Phi, psi and omega in degrees: 000142176279156185217153170239146181250133178238117177241133184218141169229159180229352181224162178296323180297321179292327179295327186265345183259200185292348179266013181300158181303312179300322180294318178297313183298319180298317180295319182287325176297318178296322179296314180297325178295318178295325181274357182063035176275142175266114182282113182263339180201143177236125179248134174218134185200162176256116181193138178288137177268004184261344184272157179287321181273114180225080186297316182296318180292326178296327176296323179292320178299322177296320178298315180296321181297325183278347179285125186280328183261165180289131180229162174262125178258114190254130173238156176289312179219168179297323182289350173282340174281305181193156172243018183231111183294343181264006179292122182295338179292326179296311181294326179295312179292321180298315180298319178297323182290312183288342176268005174081010180278327177217174169234140176255124181242124177247100195299300186290335178276346180068032182243141176229128178251116178212191184289347182258011184294139181272171180297319180294324179290323175298318179295318179299319180296315181295324178293317180297319179294319178295321178294323177298318178292320179300319180300314180294319179297320180295319177298315180300317178297316181296319178295317179300317179294321179296318179294321179297320178296321178297319179296322178296327179277358182078024182256158176248164174242149177089197186286138176291150179285165180301134187105345177231162174225151173274137176206163177263139176281188187295336180254013173092003178284144179287141180214163176234124183229158177302139178286117183298340182266339188235339188303315182293333178285328175296316177300320181297324177302312181294317182295320179294311185292328182295338179292338184082003183261001182232135171275177175303319184292314181291328174297316178299316181299314183292319183286333175291319176299326180286349173106010181283126175224169178287171179299332180277359179086013181269157175291143178282158176258169178296325179293330177294322177296318179297318179297321177298313183293338180265353187274114182287349182302326186294337177252007170121001181240114176276155181230129176262110182294321182298317183260001180049053186220134174258143180209147179294133177258166187262002187273168181296135180272146178266331182223170175270159177295328180297319178293320178299316181294324177297317178297323179296318179295319178299317181296317180293320179295323178294326178291325180285322185231069181297137179273131179263357184279141177259349178270170181250125183235149184297315184262014183301123178078004183259334193256149172227156179283129181291338184272312185247348179085358180286166180289149170260120185248148181265158171207156185259136178230142177225123180278167179298332179289349182099351179290138184247146181223144166253114184248148180236144178207158177288137178293337179053039182292340178270356178060033180238003188231155177267132183275108177239153186254138180235132178289141181301324180297323179293321179295331181281347184304309179293333177293315179294330176298321177294315179303316182296320179291322177296320182291339185275359181293122182276164186300317180297319178296320181298316181297315179293326182293321178300316180296319181291316181294329177300319179296320183291341183262355182300322180296321180293320177299315180298322179299311181298318180295321178295321179294321178298317178298317179298316182295318179298318180296317179295322179296316179297319181296315180292325178296319177295323177297320178299317179298316179295321180297318178298318180295320178297320180292319179298321179282359181062032178277342177227160181281164179298320181297315179295321178298312182299316182297312182291321179296322178296318179298315181294318180296317178298317181296319181294318181290326175294321176298325178298318178294318180295321178299318180299318182294317181287328178295322177293325181288336183268063180255180182280102184291331182295315177299320180297319180297317178300318179297317180298317180295319178299318178293317184298319183290340179252016188301313183295318179300315180295317183297311183295332181270008184259159172287167184302314182292331177288325176296320179296320177296321179297316179296323177299326181283331188264318189240162176218159181051046179288134179222160174248122183231112179054051177066019177237141176275127174240148181196171173243146175280142177279158173289143004265010184296325178297319178295319182302310185286321178296316182287333178300314179300316181296316181292321179301319179293321183294320184263008172084021177271140183300139176238037181297335179247071183295147179292318184255147178291147181301140175077010180246167185277193187286355180230059187275078179259153001281157178278154179288000000 
């Protein structure tokens, strides 16, 4: 009888151990020689027998189907055929064997399936096949439990994402640490995009200039930048796609959740109001119409004389507004008025201003300190609960299932507190130093603004103003903190120490945000 040999492995361990392809082939060749079988074809391949899609094995089935005479199909063991009792390939070959079209020979198991097979032999074959599936299922369960345990510890499996690297610690344990060559560039991606002045493409362009490449040394794509901005791992939350579950990880964070959320808001706003302009404008994406709420969009105009203009107008998408055009220079007039007032702050006023602003921030400092104390107390309480839970489990006072569930809840709560602690610790900084820095920046605002590129000017405006709108060809806005406090308190201090306020920042009888400015 003619015969075909089928040798299969599915893991690296099988290639190197007794189940390697050469070892299987050698055993089957010796078997065929003893049986006086003529080997007409030998197949060897790497493929899981547990999966539904088995392209290599399907090619072998086509070969058997095309063979006109009865042949012996030889495997080393039943699990080399399949580990899935529901695999339609198993039933197809089994039916051919019991109908006398082929014979199935399993060398190491000592089983032969043919038309003369007895009931006990059929039962033995089904048991062997079932045990093969049980073995695979048991491995899958063990791997799942191991992965679940890793998630509880805040660990990941597999390759670290860009910005991190896998490495072994001093005693050989696997660890994930920030990539010294790429981590700072990943942070830069978030910081650039959070300003709202960069699209995915311009972020990619800038970060490529800064030298960021993949581990393979390839240029990144725009989708890679988007994946980075969407990945919660960078602020402390890993995500398991297989289990559709997010969990706090134990590795060093590259960014804060607040920065991640800012990028998310920018991304969502861009999706709602995509920019069609290819030029760069100072107020691009910042303005809305005060009358109808629609976006104010920029466009470029050039006269025959060669004079160039950046004009802004309401999109009038609601069809309720009149479309009028405003020159960018006119829109900048109230902004420059703010710059001039900031630059006019005298040294004596600055010293008094620092003292006053310090008082206004004491409540905020106290809030952050109180939150830090609360988090520490809650952390200590949960840690003690974990210790008690471990003791209960050791004493067999609770079941393994209850222990696992409660331990997961406690671990998640503790790691979430860690993230919250980080945010409040950052908020509890030295406000007096910050105020001095703000004042120094404020007094040089016009100089900095005029010396910046267009996208940098847009970032500066984002830092300075909020809720900018165009109302009857005039720009209106509110100053962001602490600039609003600086200018409001400046007027008050000037009056107190006898400095002239003939040129008040705010119009008489108006509130702290009296826009537009003259």
